[in-house]
N, C-alpha and C positions, 0 to 999 in steps of 0.2 A: 591438528588441522594442517600444520606445515608438513608433517610426515605424510599425510594423505596426498597433498598436492605434489610432493616430491616423488612419491611412488607412482602417482598417476602419469607423470612425464616419462616414466620408464616403460610404459605400455604404449605401443605404437597406436593402437586403435583409439585409446582415450586421448593420447597426445594430439592426434589429428582432429578430434572433436574440440579440444581446447583451442587449437589453432584456428579452426573454422569459426568458433565463437568469437575469437579475438578479431578476425577479419570483419565479421558482422558488426562488431562494436566500433571498429574504425569507420565503417560506412555510415553508422549512425552519427558519429561526431563530425564527419565531413558534411553530411546532409544538414546538420544543425547550423552550418555557415552559409547555406544556399538561400538567398533571399526570395521572398514571394514576388513574382513579377508585378510591377506596377506599384509596389509599396515603397514609401519613403522611410528608410531605416532611421534617418536622423530624427524624424518626427517621434518615433517610439523612444529613442534615447532621451529626448527632452521631456516627453510625456511621462515616462517612467520615473524620471528624476523628480518630477513635480508631484508625484503621488505621495500622500502622507500615510496611507494605509498599507497593510502588508498582505492584502488579499492577492494582489498580483505578484508579490514576492514569492508567495506560496506556489503559485502556478508556474512562475519562472524557474523555481528550484526543481519542480517536478519535470520540467521540460529541458533542463540542463542549459538554460540560457537561450533556448530557441525562441521563446516568446519575446524576450527583449530584442533579439536580433530579427524577429519576425521572419524566421526562416520557414521553409516548407514543412518542417517538423514542429511548428509552433503549437499544434494541438497535442502532439506526442501521442501516447497510447491511453490518455484519459478517456476518450470515447469508448475504447475497448473495455477498460476497467468498469466504467459506468454500465455498459451493456451487459457485462458478465454479472454484475450485481442485480440488474433488472431481471435477467433470465433466472437467477437463483430465486428471486422473489416470486416470479411468475410460475416457476415450477411448483411452488407450494399452492398457488391459487388456481392454476389451470390443470385439470386432471390429465389432459392429453399430453402435456409436457412432463408431468410426473410419470406417466406411463412410458414415455420415451426414455426417461432417466433410468427406469428399471429394466429396460430392454438390453442392457449390457453395452458392449462396444458400439453396436450399430446405433442405438439410441443416443449415446453420447456424441457420436459423429453428427447426427441430425441436429442436436442442440447446438453443437459448435458451429455448424453451418448457419443456423438461424442467428446465432450471436454475431457472426461476421456481418450479416446483412443489417442487423440492428446497429452495429458499430459504424458502418458506412452512413446509415441514416442520421445517427447522432452527430457524426463528424461533419456531415453536410449542413446540419442545422447550426452547429456551433460556428462553422466556417462562415455561414451566411450572416450570423449575428455579428461576428467580428469584422467581416468585410464591410458590411453596411454601417455598423456602429462607428468603427474607427474611420471608415472612408468618409463619412459625413463630417468628421472633425478634422479632416485634412491628411489622413494617413496615406490615402491613395494620391498618386501624382496627378491624376485627373479622375474625379468621381463620375463615372458613367457606367452603364450596364455592362459593357465589355470588360472593363477592369474589375468590376465586382465579381462577375462570373469567373474570370481568370483566377482571381485570388481565391475564390471558393473552391475551384477545381484543384488548385495547387495545394491548399491546406487539407482538403479531403483526401487527395491522393497521398500526401505525406503521411497522414495518420494511418491510412490503409497499408501503406508500404511498411511502416513500423510494425503493424500487426503481423504482416507477412514475415518480416525478419524474426519477430519473436517466435512464431510457429516453426520457422526453419531451425532456430537455435534449439528448440525443444526436440525437433525431429532428428537433426543431423549434428547438433552440438552437444553440450553437456547437460541440456535439459533446463527446465524452469525458465523458458525463453522470455515470456512477457515480463516477469519480475526482473530479470537481468537487464532488459532494455530500460526499465524504470530506474533501476539502481545506478546504471552507468551514467545516466543524466544527473542524478542527485550527486554522485561522487564527483562529477566534473566541476561542481561548484565549490567543493570543499577547499581547494587551495585559495580561492578568492576570499572565502569566509575566514579561514585561518589567518590570512594576511591582514584582513580587516581587524580581527581581534588583536593581532600583534601591534598594528599601528595605533590602535585605540588605547590599549592598556599597558603595553610593554615599551614600545619604541619611544625614546625621548625621556623616559622616566629615570629616576635614580636607580642604581643597581639593586638596592634592597627592595624598593617598591616593584621594580620590574620582575625580580625573582619571585616575590610573593604573588604577584598577579599571574605570572606564567604557571606557578605551582597550583594556584586555585583553578585556573582554566583547565589544566591537564587533569587535576583531581576530579573536577565535576564531570568532564567528558568520560573518564574511566569509570566513575561511579554509575553514570547513566548506561554505559555499554554493559557493565556487569549486571545491572538490574534487568536490562532487556534480555541478556543471555539467560538469567535465572527464570524470567517470565516465560521465555520460549521453551526452556528445558524442563520446567516444572510439570510433573504428571502425577495424578492421583490414580492408582491402579485399583480397580474394584475386582476382587477375586470372584470367579464364577466356577462352580462345580457342575459337571454334567453327570447325570445318573447313568449307571450301567444298563445296557439293553441286551436282551437275548436275540441273537440272529443265528438261526439254525441251531447248532449245538454249542455255539460259542457265546461268551459274554463279551460285548464290545462297549466302548465308551468309558466313562468314569474318569476322563481326564480333567485336569484343572487348568483354567486359563484366566485371563483378566480383561477387563474393559478399561483401556487407558483414557482417562479424561484429562485433557490439558488444562493447566491453570489459566493460561491465556487462551480461552476457548474460541474467541472471535478474532484473534490476531490484531492487525492494525485497522481493521474495518471500522470500529467505533470512532476512532480519532478522525479517519478520513470523512466519515459521514458527518460528524459534528463540525469539523472544520469547514466542509463544503457548505453545510447549511448556514453556518454563521457568516460566511463570506459571500454567499450568493447575493444578498441585497446590496452589498458594497460593489460587487462586480457589475450588477445590472445598473446601479446608479451611475457608475463611472462610464459604462458604455452609452448610457442615455444622455450623458453630459450634464448630470445634475450637479449644481454648485450652490444650492440653496441653503437656507438656515432654518432654524425653528426646531420643532420636536423631532422631525424625521432626521435632521442632521445630528442631533444628540444621540438618537438611537443608533445611527451608523457609527458614531464614535464609540459607543458602548460595544458594538459588535466587532470593532477593530482591535485585534489583540495587541497592537503596538501601544494602545492606551491603557492596557491592564497593568495592575500592580505599580502604578505611578503614584508615589506619595503625594504629589502636588494635585492630582486629580483622582482621588479615591473612588468617586462615584462611578467612574467608568469600569471599575473592577467588578461591577455587577455582571458585566458580560462574561467574566471568567467563571462566575458561579453558574451561569446558564450553560456555559461550555462544559463544565464538569458534570452537570446533571445530564446533558445530552450524551456525553461519553458513556456514562453508566447506563443510561436508558438503551442506547444502541448496542451495548455489550449484551444486555439481557435479550433485546429484540432479535439480534442477529443469531445468537446461540439458539434461541427458541425455534428458528426456522431451519437450522442446520443439524440440530440434534433433538430427537424426539424420544424422551424417556419411556413413554407409553409404548411406542413401536419396538424399542429395544427390549422392554420387559416382556412383551407379547412374543417376540421372536425367541427369546430365551425359554419361555414356557413351552412353546411348540417343540423346541429341540431338546427338552428335558433338562435345561440348565437352571440353576438357582444360585443366588448369593448366599453363602453360609450364614445362617442365623436369620435370614430374611425369607419369608414365604413368597412363593411365586405369585405373579399377578399384580393386583393393586398395591400390596405392601412393597413389592420391588419397585414399582413405578414411583411411589411416594419416596422411597429411600434414594433412588437415583436423582429425583427432582431436588431433594433436600441437599444432597452432596453437590449437585450441579450449581445450585443457587449460591452455595458458599464459594465454590471455585470461581464463578462468574464475578462475584463481588471482589474477591481478592485480585483477580486478573484486571478488573476495571480500575481498582485503586492503584495497582502498579502502573497501568497505562497512563492514568491521570497524573501520577507523580512525574513520570518521564516527560509527559507533554507539558506540564505546568512549569517545571524548573526553568526552561529557556524563557518563558514569559516573565518570570520573577526577575531574572537577571536583566532582561530587556527593559522592564519597567523601572527597576531600581538603579541599574548602572548604565542603561542605554546600550547594552551588548546585543545589537540586532544582527542576526545571522540567518541565512536561509535554511541551514540544516537544524531545524527544530527537533522536538521530540518525535514527530511523525517521521521525518526523514531518517533519523537515527534508528528507529524501530524497524523501518523497512530495510535499511542497509544491513543491519545485524541479522535480521530474520532471513533475508534472502541469501546472505553469505553462508549462514549455518545450513540452510536447506540445500544450497548448491553443493556444499561439501558432502552432505548426506547422499545426494544424487551421484556424485563421483564415487563415493565409497560403495554404493549399491552396484554401480556399473563394474567396478573392479571385482566385487564379490561374484557377480554373475559370470564375468569372464573367467575367474578362477575355477568356478564350477564346471564351465564348459571345457576348460583345459583338462580338468580332472577326468571328465567323462570321455573326452577324446583319447586320453591316454589309455 
């Protein structure tokens, strides 16, 4: 990895792309400090400190502190991520969108354009909910129509601007723009979290206890990173043999290839879906100013991950079991809409391909489905382990940090993907140089 980055800086074209990406990231961090007009930032500091749940901690981690500062980037690119997922689901359900997706580059551009409009619509809706919900509770210096509209416009424009930056990084930078925007915000919180762990478990302790605590923290983080790397790199290659065909007077074909099936077929999507679904009732209740008691209050405590794995309150750990079930369910669900074994088997059959030892058609479909189900389960279990470890340490030891399993998976995955992007750009440049010679 370090060799790739070192070699990249030796190439002027790629060096300029890295510098452009760096400038865009600087703009993002500067924008995270610009307050929304009319918002009382001290209100959010006090309100955030009074929250017992971690639903908003999750949101603040994804926005790099922009939510706590209530800056113009408070919504970050979450509306874009949500709209992208919605468009993926609609592509399966709406034949017109599915046809666009099959139209090649032109179709993908049309879908990307629709995704932008959906993003702005979602951002406007979320901005309205935040401006009205928090405004009624005193977040706005003066709660009136003008201030609400101003706050909505600022939050929506900020989210749209971040989407634009992400697309520019993809086009003129090192690529993978939207993911890089998300990761830089998560990384910006790491120093604060590490300092919190240091003060809580190392600072002020005896030398022996401090050394043990530091070693355990480092070991856990390294183990989680290693597991994420293994999950992202794990691939099951299904061999495919293509039969020879007679074209004119020559026999063509007969080559052997493979279908690469990733162990972590759905990436971090299941954890994001499960976390969002669990935290949605908590966020809605907070925005509505709900402070009641009773059954609903107990349900909210069960949905709050800060109450999980607490030996003093084991009943709330039922929420963790629900979370694990949701992660596994969404792993199967998301993979089912992004990879269709029946379609793959039919395409192989049309092109004269077959899996050695497996007959074309229905047997191939059943074989791919069986292998895929095994891989999905292994990937979902791996994701669950990475996601649950921080909850255990939080419940048992009170080690509450913003970079949970979800954040760690995103950081490692995006870094690995970005390195691959740089390597591919270097490879393409080398080919061009060879052809020009």
